[in-house]
Every structure is written in structure tokens, then in C-alpha cells.
N, CA, C and O atoms as CSV, one atom per row, in Angstrom:
chain,resi,resn,atom,element,x,y,z
A,1,MET,N,N,-7.769,46.813,-12.559
A,1,MET,CA,C,-8.462,45.796,-11.792
A,1,MET,C,C,-7.441,45.033,-10.970
A,1,MET,O,O,-6.445,44.540,-11.499
A,2,ARG,N,N,-7.698,44.936,-9.654
A,2,ARG,CA,C,-6.790,44.214,-8.761
A,2,ARG,C,C,-7.284,42.800,-8.543
A,2,ARG,O,O,-8.468,42.566,-8.300
A,3,ILE,N,N,-6.367,41.875,-8.634
A,3,ILE,CA,C,-6.696,40.469,-8.386
A,3,ILE,C,C,-5.934,40.032,-7.146
A,3,ILE,O,O,-4.719,40.200,-7.049
A,4,SER,N,N,-6.669,39.471,-6.208
A,4,SER,CA,C,-6.042,39.000,-4.975
A,4,SER,C,C,-5.540,37.575,-5.163
A,4,SER,O,O,-6.252,36.710,-5.672
A,5,LEU,N,N,-4.328,37.355,-4.753
A,5,LEU,CA,C,-3.749,36.015,-4.850
A,5,LEU,C,C,-4.119,35.135,-3.664
A,5,LEU,O,O,-3.919,33.922,-3.720
A,6,ILE,N,N,-4.646,35.705,-2.611
A,6,ILE,CA,C,-4.940,34.930,-1.400
A,6,ILE,C,C,-5.922,33.800,-1.665
A,6,ILE,O,O,-5.637,32.674,-1.258
A,7,PRO,N,N,-7.080,34.025,-2.332
A,7,PRO,CA,C,-7.976,32.877,-2.592
A,7,PRO,C,C,-7.321,31.784,-3.428
A,7,PRO,O,O,-7.558,30.596,-3.209
A,8,MET,N,N,-6.495,32.196,-4.387
A,8,MET,CA,C,-5.827,31.199,-5.227
A,8,MET,C,C,-4.814,30.397,-4.423
A,8,MET,O,O,-4.691,29.187,-4.612
A,9,LEU,N,N,-4.087,31.060,-3.525
A,9,LEU,CA,C,-3.118,30.362,-2.685
A,9,LEU,C,C,-3.807,29.404,-1.719
A,9,LEU,O,O,-3.326,28.293,-1.493
A,10,LEU,N,N,-4.933,29.831,-1.152
A,10,LEU,CA,C,-5.681,28.953,-0.243
A,10,LEU,C,C,-6.205,27.724,-0.975
A,10,LEU,O,O,-6.171,26.617,-0.437
A,11,MET,N,N,-6.683,27.911,-2.185
A,11,MET,CA,C,-7.186,26.781,-2.968
A,11,MET,C,C,-6.044,25.825,-3.306
A,11,MET,O,O,-6.207,24.609,-3.210
A,12,ALA,N,N,-4.909,26.356,-3.695
A,12,ALA,CA,C,-3.749,25.513,-4.023
A,12,ALA,C,C,-3.281,24.738,-2.797
A,12,ALA,O,O,-2.916,23.568,-2.906
A,13,ALA,N,N,-3.289,25.381,-1.633
A,13,ALA,CA,C,-2.882,24.696,-0.402
A,13,ALA,C,C,-3.856,23.576,-0.068
A,13,ALA,O,O,-3.442,22.512,0.391
A,14,GLY,N,N,-5.124,23.801,-0.291
A,14,GLY,CA,C,-6.126,22.765,-0.039
A,14,GLY,C,C,-5.955,21.577,-0.957
A,14,GLY,O,O,-6.070,20.430,-0.526
A,15,LEU,N,N,-5.681,21.847,-2.224
A,15,LEU,CA,C,-5.458,20.757,-3.177
A,15,LEU,C,C,-4.190,19.988,-2.842
A,15,LEU,O,O,-4.153,18.765,-2.980
A,16,ALA,N,N,-3.163,20.682,-2.409
A,16,ALA,CA,C,-1.906,20.024,-2.050
A,16,ALA,C,C,-2.084,19.100,-0.859
A,16,ALA,O,O,-1.407,18.078,-0.757
A,17,ALA,N,N,-2.991,19.453,0.040
A,17,ALA,CA,C,-3.229,18.619,1.211
A,17,ALA,C,C,-3.799,17.262,0.818
A,17,ALA,O,O,-3.588,16.271,1.516
A,18,TYR,N,N,-4.523,17.218,-0.305
A,18,TYR,CA,C,-5.116,15.958,-0.746
A,18,TYR,C,C,-4.242,15.219,-1.750
A,18,TYR,O,O,-4.515,14.059,-2.059
A,19,ALA,N,N,-3.220,15.847,-2.255
A,19,ALA,CA,C,-2.347,15.218,-3.243
A,19,ALA,C,C,-1.442,14.200,-2.564
A,19,ALA,O,O,-0.965,14.410,-1.449
A,20,GLN,N,N,-1.224,13.109,-3.254
A,20,GLN,CA,C,-0.320,12.100,-2.745
A,20,GLN,C,C,1.106,12.450,-3.089
A,20,GLN,O,O,1.382,13.145,-4.067
A,21,GLU,N,N,1.995,11.957,-2.273
A,21,GLU,CA,C,3.422,12.176,-2.502
A,21,GLU,C,C,3.873,11.477,-3.782
A,21,GLU,O,O,4.633,12.048,-4.565
A,22,GLY,N,N,3.417,10.262,-3.995
A,22,GLY,CA,C,3.784,9.493,-5.174
A,22,GLY,C,C,3.003,8.196,-5.207
A,22,GLY,O,O,2.392,7.806,-4.212
A,23,MET,N,N,3.020,7.538,-6.333
A,23,MET,CA,C,2.304,6.276,-6.493
A,23,MET,C,C,3.125,5.144,-5.882
A,23,MET,O,O,4.299,4.988,-6.219
A,24,PRO,N,N,2.523,4.346,-4.983
A,24,PRO,CA,C,3.262,3.231,-4.383
A,24,PRO,C,C,3.725,2.239,-5.455
A,24,PRO,O,O,2.978,1.894,-6.370
A,25,ARG,N,N,4.980,1.791,-5.318
A,25,ARG,CA,C,5.551,0.791,-6.225
A,25,ARG,C,C,6.305,-0.224,-5.390
A,25,ARG,O,O,7.142,0.142,-4.565
A,26,MET,N,N,6.013,-1.487,-5.599
A,26,MET,CA,C,6.703,-2.558,-4.877
A,26,MET,C,C,7.554,-3.344,-5.852
A,26,MET,O,O,7.160,-3.586,-6.993
A,27,TYR,N,N,8.759,-3.747,-5.371
A,27,TYR,CA,C,9.698,-4.459,-6.230
A,27,TYR,C,C,9.963,-5.894,-5.775
A,27,TYR,O,O,10.030,-6.800,-6.606
A,28,THR,N,N,10.114,-6.111,-4.466
A,28,THR,CA,C,10.444,-7.450,-3.972
A,28,THR,C,C,9.679,-7.765,-2.692
A,28,THR,O,O,9.254,-6.871,-1.960
A,29,ALA,N,N,9.519,-9.059,-2.446
A,29,ALA,CA,C,8.950,-9.557,-1.192
A,29,ALA,C,C,9.881,-10.642,-0.672
A,29,ALA,O,O,10.226,-11.574,-1.398
A,30,GLU,N,N,10.283,-10.517,0.581
A,30,GLU,CA,C,11.179,-11.499,1.204
A,30,GLU,C,C,10.598,-11.971,2.523
A,30,GLU,O,O,10.238,-11.131,3.348
A,31,PRO,N,N,10.489,-13.233,2.761
A,31,PRO,CA,C,10.726,-14.317,1.806
A,31,PRO,C,C,9.585,-14.386,0.791
A,31,PRO,O,O,8.469,-13.947,1.071
A,32,ALA,N,N,9.867,-14.928,-0.365
A,32,ALA,CA,C,8.861,-15.046,-1.416
A,32,ALA,C,C,7.911,-16.204,-1.154
A,32,ALA,O,O,6.812,-16.244,-1.707
A,33,THR,N,N,8.328,-17.146,-0.314
A,33,THR,CA,C,7.491,-18.271,0.108
A,33,THR,C,C,7.365,-18.215,1.618
A,33,THR,O,O,8.364,-18.099,2.328
A,34,ALA,N,N,6.125,-18.300,2.113
A,34,ALA,CA,C,5.896,-18.144,3.552
A,34,ALA,C,C,4.752,-19.035,4.016
A,34,ALA,O,O,4.038,-19.643,3.219
A,35,GLN,N,N,4.607,-19.087,5.330
A,35,GLN,CA,C,3.500,-19.802,5.952
A,35,GLN,C,C,2.687,-18.810,6.761
A,35,GLN,O,O,3.139,-17.699,7.037
A,36,ARG,N,N,1.501,-19.214,7.134
A,36,ARG,CA,C,0.636,-18.356,7.944
A,36,ARG,C,C,1.366,-17.959,9.226
A,36,ARG,O,O,1.990,-18.794,9.880
A,37,GLY,N,N,1.281,-16.677,9.576
A,37,GLY,CA,C,1.949,-16.175,10.767
A,37,GLY,C,C,3.327,-15.582,10.502
A,37,GLY,O,O,3.851,-14.849,11.341
A,38,ASP,N,N,3.924,-15.887,9.347
A,38,ASP,CA,C,5.246,-15.333,9.007
A,38,ASP,C,C,5.134,-13.843,8.698
A,38,ASP,O,O,4.062,-13.348,8.350
A,39,VAL,N,N,6.252,-13.138,8.830
A,39,VAL,CA,C,6.324,-11.720,8.484
A,39,VAL,C,C,7.046,-11.580,7.149
A,39,VAL,O,O,8.122,-12.145,6.955
A,40,ILE,N,N,6.451,-10.829,6.237
A,40,ILE,CA,C,6.993,-10.571,4.911
A,40,ILE,C,C,7.498,-9.130,4.878
A,40,ILE,O,O,6.849,-8.230,5.411
A,41,THR,N,N,8.649,-8.915,4.258
A,41,THR,CA,C,9.173,-7.566,4.054
A,41,THR,C,C,9.113,-7.243,2.573
A,41,THR,O,O,9.738,-7.922,1.758
A,42,VAL,N,N,8.364,-6.212,2.225
A,42,VAL,CA,C,8.241,-5.756,0.849
A,42,VAL,C,C,9.060,-4.475,0.709
A,42,VAL,O,O,8.990,-3.592,1.564
A,43,THR,N,N,9.832,-4.378,-0.367
A,43,THR,CA,C,10.607,-3.164,-0.627
A,43,THR,C,C,10.079,-2.471,-1.875
A,43,THR,O,O,9.539,-3.108,-2.779
A,44,GLY,N,N,10.247,-1.160,-1.903
A,44,GLY,CA,C,9.781,-0.379,-3.038
A,44,GLY,C,C,9.915,1.102,-2.778
A,44,GLY,O,O,10.800,1.531,-2.037
A,45,ASP,N,N,9.044,1.886,-3.384
A,45,ASP,CA,C,9.044,3.337,-3.249
A,45,ASP,C,C,7.655,3.811,-2.842
A,45,ASP,O,O,6.649,3.195,-3.195
A,46,TYR,N,N,7.610,4.910,-2.098
A,46,TYR,CA,C,6.356,5.538,-1.672
A,46,TYR,C,C,5.464,4.546,-0.910
A,46,TYR,O,O,4.294,4.361,-1.243
A,47,LEU,N,N,6.034,3.928,0.100
A,47,LEU,CA,C,5.301,2.925,0.871
A,47,LEU,C,C,4.912,3.401,2.271
A,47,LEU,O,O,4.346,2.624,3.039
A,48,ASP,N,N,5.198,4.645,2.619
A,48,ASP,CA,C,4.873,5.148,3.956
A,48,ASP,C,C,3.360,5.369,4.102
A,48,ASP,O,O,2.609,5.228,3.137
A,49,VAL,N,N,2.925,5.715,5.319
A,49,VAL,CA,C,1.485,5.856,5.600
A,49,VAL,C,C,0.843,6.988,4.800
A,49,VAL,O,O,-0.377,6.998,4.635
A,50,GLY,N,N,1.618,7.926,4.306
A,50,GLY,CA,C,1.070,8.979,3.474
A,50,GLY,C,C,0.693,8.500,2.080
A,50,GLY,O,O,-0.060,9.170,1.374
A,51,CYS,N,N,1.214,7.342,1.680
A,51,CYS,CA,C,0.959,6.791,0.346
A,51,CYS,C,C,0.214,5.461,0.363
A,51,CYS,O,O,-0.453,5.107,-0.609
A,52,VAL,N,N,0.326,4.719,1.472
A,52,VAL,CA,C,-0.329,3.406,1.594
A,52,VAL,C,C,-1.121,3.375,2.894
A,52,VAL,O,O,-0.548,3.445,3.981
A,53,ALA,N,N,-2.445,3.269,2.775
A,53,ALA,CA,C,-3.311,3.238,3.955
A,53,ALA,C,C,-3.521,1.816,4.471
A,53,ALA,O,O,-3.558,1.594,5.681
A,54,LYS,N,N,-3.660,0.846,3.553
A,54,LYS,CA,C,-3.888,-0.549,3.934
A,54,LYS,C,C,-3.191,-1.463,2.938
A,54,LYS,O,O,-2.916,-1.085,1.799
A,55,VAL,N,N,-2.911,-2.689,3.406
A,55,VAL,CA,C,-2.253,-3.698,2.568
A,55,VAL,C,C,-3.112,-4.962,2.576
A,55,VAL,O,O,-3.668,-5.344,3.607
A,56,PHE,N,N,-3.210,-5.599,1.420
A,56,PHE,CA,C,-4.002,-6.813,1.259
A,56,PHE,C,C,-3.191,-7.857,0.501
A,56,PHE,O,O,-2.230,-7.525,-0.192
A,57,LEU,N,N,-3.582,-9.112,0.637
A,57,LEU,CA,C,-3.146,-10.187,-0.242
A,57,LEU,C,C,-4.370,-10.587,-1.042
A,57,LEU,O,O,-5.463,-10.712,-0.491
A,58,THR,N,N,-4.191,-10.792,-2.351
A,58,THR,CA,C,-5.332,-11.092,-3.207
A,58,THR,C,C,-5.009,-12.188,-4.206
A,58,THR,O,O,-3.877,-12.306,-4.675
A,59,ASP,N,N,-6.013,-12.982,-4.522
A,59,ASP,CA,C,-5.888,-13.976,-5.588
A,59,ASP,C,C,-6.642,-13.511,-6.828
A,59,ASP,O,O,-6.814,-14.272,-7.781
A,60,GLY,N,N,-7.090,-12.259,-6.812
A,60,GLY,CA,C,-7.856,-11.712,-7.924
A,60,GLY,C,C,-9.352,-11.764,-7.682
A,60,GLY,O,O,-10.120,-11.075,-8.354
A,61,THR,N,N,-9.770,-12.588,-6.715
A,61,THR,CA,C,-11.177,-12.710,-6.361
A,61,THR,C,C,-11.407,-12.333,-4.906
A,61,THR,O,O,-12.311,-11.562,-4.583
A,62,THR,N,N,-10.578,-12.885,-4.039
A,62,THR,CA,C,-10.689,-12.639,-2.605
A,62,THR,C,C,-9.534,-11.779,-2.131
A,62,THR,O,O,-8.368,-12.106,-2.354
A,63,ASP,N,N,-9.867,-10.674,-1.474
A,63,ASP,CA,C,-8.864,-9.768,-0.912
A,63,ASP,C,C,-8.859,-9.932,0.598
A,63,ASP,O,O,-9.903,-9.820,1.240
A,64,THR,N,N,-7.679,-10.198,1.175
A,64,THR,CA,C,-7.539,-10.397,2.612
A,64,THR,C,C,-6.620,-9.327,3.182
A,64,THR,O,O,-5.461,-9.220,2.781
A,65,ALA,N,N,-7.136,-8.533,4.118
A,65,ALA,CA,C,-6.326,-7.502,4.763
A,65,ALA,C,C,-5.258,-8.168,5.621
A,65,ALA,O,O,-5.499,-9.204,6.240
A,66,VAL,N,N,-4.066,-7.556,5.651
A,66,VAL,CA,C,-2.977,-8.065,6.467
A,66,VAL,C,C,-2.650,-7.044,7.554
A,66,VAL,O,O,-2.975,-5.862,7.432
A,67,GLU,N,N,-2.006,-7.515,8.610
A,67,GLU,CA,C,-1.572,-6.642,9.699
A,67,GLU,C,C,-0.188,-6.100,9.368
A,67,GLU,O,O,0.778,-6.855,9.268
A,68,VAL,N,N,-0.104,-4.777,9.200
A,68,VAL,CA,C,1.189,-4.130,8.937
A,68,VAL,C,C,1.892,-3.960,10.274
A,68,VAL,O,O,1.335,-3.387,11.210
A,69,THR,N,N,3.133,-4.466,10.360
A,69,THR,CA,C,3.893,-4.377,11.607
A,69,THR,C,C,4.922,-3.250,11.581
A,69,THR,O,O,5.360,-2.776,12.630
A,70,GLU,N,N,5.306,-2.820,10.368
A,70,GLU,CA,C,6.281,-1.728,10.225
A,70,GLU,C,C,6.119,-1.133,8.844
A,70,GLU,O,O,5.862,-1.848,7.875
A,71,GLN,N,N,6.270,0.199,8.752
A,71,GLN,CA,C,6.065,0.861,7.474
A,71,GLN,C,C,6.969,2.091,7.381
A,71,GLN,O,O,6.949,2.959,8.253
A,72,THR,N,N,7.770,2.149,6.295
A,72,THR,CA,C,8.632,3.301,6.019
A,72,THR,C,C,8.423,3.703,4.559
A,72,THR,O,O,7.581,3.128,3.871
A,73,LYS,N,N,9.182,4.682,4.090
A,73,LYS,CA,C,9.067,5.108,2.691
A,73,LYS,C,C,9.455,4.002,1.714
A,73,LYS,O,O,8.954,3.970,0.590
A,74,THR,N,N,10.347,3.090,2.132
A,74,THR,CA,C,10.854,2.073,1.201
A,74,THR,C,C,10.539,0.636,1.601
A,74,THR,O,O,10.851,-0.283,0.843
A,75,THR,N,N,9.936,0.411,2.756
A,75,THR,CA,C,9.587,-0.961,3.161
A,75,THR,C,C,8.253,-1.011,3.894
A,75,THR,O,O,7.844,-0.067,4.571
A,76,ILE,N,N,7.603,-2.138,3.732
A,76,ILE,CA,C,6.421,-2.484,4.534
A,76,ILE,C,C,6.631,-3.906,5.011
A,76,ILE,O,O,6.941,-4.800,4.224
A,77,LYS,N,N,6.457,-4.108,6.322
A,77,LYS,CA,C,6.480,-5.456,6.879
A,77,LYS,C,C,5.064,-5.783,7.315
A,77,LYS,O,O,4.398,-4.987,7.976
A,78,PHE,N,N,4.614,-6.983,6.925
A,78,PHE,CA,C,3.268,-7.402,7.325
A,78,PHE,C,C,3.253,-8.880,7.655
A,78,PHE,O,O,4.093,-9.653,7.195
A,79,LYS,N,N,2.269,-9.251,8.471
A,79,LYS,CA,C,2.120,-10.626,8.925
A,79,LYS,C,C,1.079,-11.341,8.069
A,79,LYS,O,O,0.008,-10.805,7.787
A,80,ILE,N,N,1.423,-12.573,7.659
A,80,ILE,CA,C,0.478,-13.395,6.903
A,80,ILE,C,C,-0.633,-13.834,7.867
A,80,ILE,O,O,-0.343,-14.421,8.910
A,81,PRO,N,N,-1.905,-13.557,7.528
A,81,PRO,CA,C,-3.006,-13.936,8.425
A,81,PRO,C,C,-3.103,-15.446,8.621
A,81,PRO,O,O,-2.771,-16.225,7.727
A,82,LYS,N,N,-3.560,-15.840,9.797
A,82,LYS,CA,C,-3.741,-17.267,10.107
A,82,LYS,C,C,-4.826,-17.888,9.231
A,82,LYS,O,O,-4.746,-19.063,8.873
A,83,LYS,N,N,-5.838,-17.095,8.889
A,83,LYS,CA,C,-6.958,-17.622,8.104
A,83,LYS,C,C,-6.899,-17.092,6.679
A,83,LYS,O,O,-7.685,-16.229,6.287
A,84,ILE,N,N,-5.955,-17.621,5.915
A,84,ILE,CA,C,-5.836,-17.257,4.507
A,84,ILE,C,C,-5.583,-18.535,3.717
A,84,ILE,O,O,-4.892,-19.440,4.185
A,85,ALA,N,N,-6.141,-18.597,2.532
A,85,ALA,CA,C,-5.974,-19.786,1.692
A,85,ALA,C,C,-4.538,-19.862,1.181
A,85,ALA,O,O,-3.903,-18.842,0.912
A,86,ALA,N,N,-4.046,-21.078,1.055
A,86,ALA,CA,C,-2.719,-21.288,0.470
A,86,ALA,C,C,-2.775,-20.954,-1.015
A,86,ALA,O,O,-3.835,-21.022,-1.638
A,87,GLY,N,N,-1.627,-20.593,-1.573
A,87,GLY,CA,C,-1.547,-20.288,-2.997
A,87,GLY,C,C,-0.647,-19.105,-3.259
A,87,GLY,O,O,-0.068,-18.526,-2.341
A,88,ARG,N,N,-0.539,-18.755,-4.525
A,88,ARG,CA,C,0.287,-17.610,-4.933
A,88,ARG,C,C,-0.599,-16.375,-4.964
A,88,ARG,O,O,-1.537,-16.289,-5.757
A,89,LEU,N,N,-0.291,-15.416,-4.089
A,89,LEU,CA,C,-1.124,-14.233,-3.923
A,89,LEU,C,C,-0.342,-12.972,-4.250
A,89,LEU,O,O,0.860,-12.894,-3.999
A,90,ALA,N,N,-1.030,-11.987,-4.809
A,90,ALA,CA,C,-0.430,-10.688,-5.106
A,90,ALA,C,C,-0.623,-9.762,-3.919
A,90,ALA,O,O,-1.595,-9.876,-3.172
A,91,VAL,N,N,0.312,-8.849,-3.758
A,91,VAL,CA,C,0.178,-7.804,-2.743
A,91,VAL,C,C,-0.595,-6.655,-3.384
A,91,VAL,O,O,-0.293,-6.243,-4.505
A,92,MET,N,N,-1.596,-6.140,-2.664
A,92,MET,CA,C,-2.412,-5.038,-3.142
A,92,MET,C,C,-2.450,-3.972,-2.055
A,92,MET,O,O,-2.507,-4.293,-0.868
A,93,VAL,N,N,-2.419,-2.705,-2.460
A,93,VAL,CA,C,-2.462,-1.612,-1.490
A,93,VAL,C,C,-3.675,-0.735,-1.755
A,93,VAL,O,O,-4.204,-0.683,-2.865
A,94,LEU,N,N,-4.100,-0.049,-0.698
A,94,LEU,CA,C,-5.134,0.970,-0.794
A,94,LEU,C,C,-4.473,2.296,-0.475
A,94,LEU,O,O,-3.866,2.448,0.586
A,95,THR,N,N,-4.582,3.256,-1.381
A,95,THR,CA,C,-4.010,4.571,-1.138
A,95,THR,C,C,-4.951,5.372,-0.235
A,95,THR,O,O,-6.149,5.089,-0.202
A,96,PRO,N,N,-4.438,6.363,0.495
A,96,PRO,CA,C,-5.285,7.160,1.383
A,96,PRO,C,C,-5.977,8.304,0.640
A,96,PRO,O,O,-5.691,8.565,-0.529
A,97,GLY,N,N,-6.878,8.970,1.327
A,97,GLY,CA,C,-7.477,10.196,0.804
A,97,GLY,C,C,-8.816,10.007,0.139
A,97,GLY,O,O,-9.361,8.906,0.072
A,98,ARG,N,N,-9.332,11.131,-0.354
A,98,ARG,CA,C,-10.657,11.145,-0.994
A,98,ARG,C,C,-10.692,10.326,-2.273
A,98,ARG,O,O,-11.708,9.704,-2.585
A,99,ASP,N,N,-9.595,10.320,-3.011
A,99,ASP,CA,C,-9.535,9.564,-4.257
A,99,ASP,C,C,-8.758,8.269,-4.072
A,99,ASP,O,O,-7.921,7.913,-4.901
A,100,ALA,N,N,-9.041,7.568,-2.979
A,100,ALA,CA,C,-8.329,6.322,-2.660
A,100,ALA,C,C,-8.492,5.317,-3.789
A,100,ALA,O,O,-9.555,5.208,-4.401
A,101,LYS,N,N,-7.407,4.579,-4.052
A,101,LYS,CA,C,-7.419,3.578,-5.116
A,101,LYS,C,C,-6.782,2.288,-4.624
A,101,LYS,O,O,-5.843,2.300,-3.829
A,102,TYR,N,N,-7.314,1.177,-5.115
A,102,TYR,CA,C,-6.698,-0.121,-4.887
A,102,TYR,C,C,-5.700,-0.347,-6.016
A,102,TYR,O,O,-6.042,-0.198,-7.190
A,103,ILE,N,N,-4.464,-0.707,-5.664
A,103,ILE,CA,C,-3.430,-0.960,-6.667
A,103,ILE,C,C,-2.858,-2.345,-6.418
A,103,ILE,O,O,-2.254,-2.607,-5.378
A,104,GLU,N,N,-3.060,-3.233,-7.399
A,104,GLU,CA,C,-2.454,-4.560,-7.301
A,104,GLU,C,C,-1.023,-4.451,-7.785
A,104,GLU,O,O,-0.764,-4.085,-8.931
A,105,GLU,N,N,-0.100,-4.775,-6.899
A,105,GLU,CA,C,1.325,-4.654,-7.197
A,105,GLU,C,C,1.823,-5.901,-7.922
A,105,GLU,O,O,1.178,-6.947,-7.848
A,106,PRO,N,N,2.960,-5.816,-8.623
A,106,PRO,CA,C,3.504,-6.976,-9.332
A,106,PRO,C,C,4.204,-7.973,-8.409
A,106,PRO,O,O,4.736,-8.978,-8.881
A,107,VAL,N,N,4.211,-7.711,-7.112
A,107,VAL,CA,C,4.887,-8.577,-6.140
A,107,VAL,C,C,3.939,-9.703,-5.716
A,107,VAL,O,O,2.776,-9.465,-5.389
A,108,LYS,N,N,4.457,-10.919,-5.730
A,108,LYS,CA,C,3.665,-12.104,-5.339
A,108,LYS,C,C,4.320,-12.803,-4.163
A,108,LYS,O,O,5.535,-12.747,-3.975
A,109,VAL,N,N,3.470,-13.472,-3.367
A,109,VAL,CA,C,3.931,-14.272,-2.231
A,109,VAL,C,C,3.263,-15.633,-2.333
A,109,VAL,O,O,2.052,-15.715,-2.540
A,110,LEU,N,N,4.038,-16.700,-2.190
A,110,LEU,CA,C,3.490,-18.053,-2.198
A,110,LEU,C,C,3.236,-18.470,-0.747
A,110,LEU,O,O,4.167,-18.560,0.053
A,111,ILE,N,N,1.972,-18.722,-0.421
A,111,ILE,CA,C,1.593,-19.157,0.919
A,111,ILE,C,C,1.478,-20.677,0.882
A,111,ILE,O,O,0.681,-21.239,0.131
A,112,GLU,N,N,2.301,-21.337,1.720
A,112,GLU,CA,C,2.299,-22.802,1.785
A,112,GLU,C,C,1.359,-23.289,2.876
A,112,GLU,O,O,1.043,-22.563,3.819
A,113,GLU,N,N,0.918,-24.537,2.727
A,113,GLU,CA,C,0.085,-25.186,3.751
A,113,GLU,C,C,0.871,-25.391,5.005
A,113,GLU,O,O,0.346,-25.922,5.984
């Protein structure tokens, strides 16, 4: 009995297309204290567009999308929105793809009045 490897290879290639490179991990945010309109630089791993589709600031109840100004494998720069409540907020990311997930990172930013 002959088994063709072509269907198996095509299926594996299709699955690989949906697989993520790695789970986004953030380590630091600079500056850690900011005001509305400031740009924050977050460092970590797997932060490029293939791993992070969107970035948010969250207080655990309200999630606010931020404008990403620059994105590489190890850094994301984003602007603090003008209309965001002051307080200590966590950075949260949305992964891309069919199995997209929201991941609240351990990085926090203090937004001052």
C-alpha cells in the first residue's frame, strides 16, 4: 500500500501558516509614569506584528486601544490616548490569527493627570 506524503505536507504547511512564532512577553515600560499624548516604549520578546496585532491599556474593567507608532521583535512604542482615565494601567495585547487571544502583560504604566 502506497501512502502519499503530499496531503500530509500540505496540511502541515497550512497549520504552520496559522501558528504563532511565540507568545508575546513584555518586561519593561519606559517611562513608567506618563501623561496623555506621551510615547511609551515597551521591551520584551515576540512583539512584532506577527505576534501582536493590537495593544491596549487596561484597568481590568475598561480596555483602551492605543496607537502603535513603532513595532519590532523586541520593542513596541505606543502613544497614550488623550481620552484615557488617569491611574495605574496594565499593558494588554491581542495576538493575531484565528485563535487570537488577549494577554494582560505584567507591565504597568502610571498615567498622571
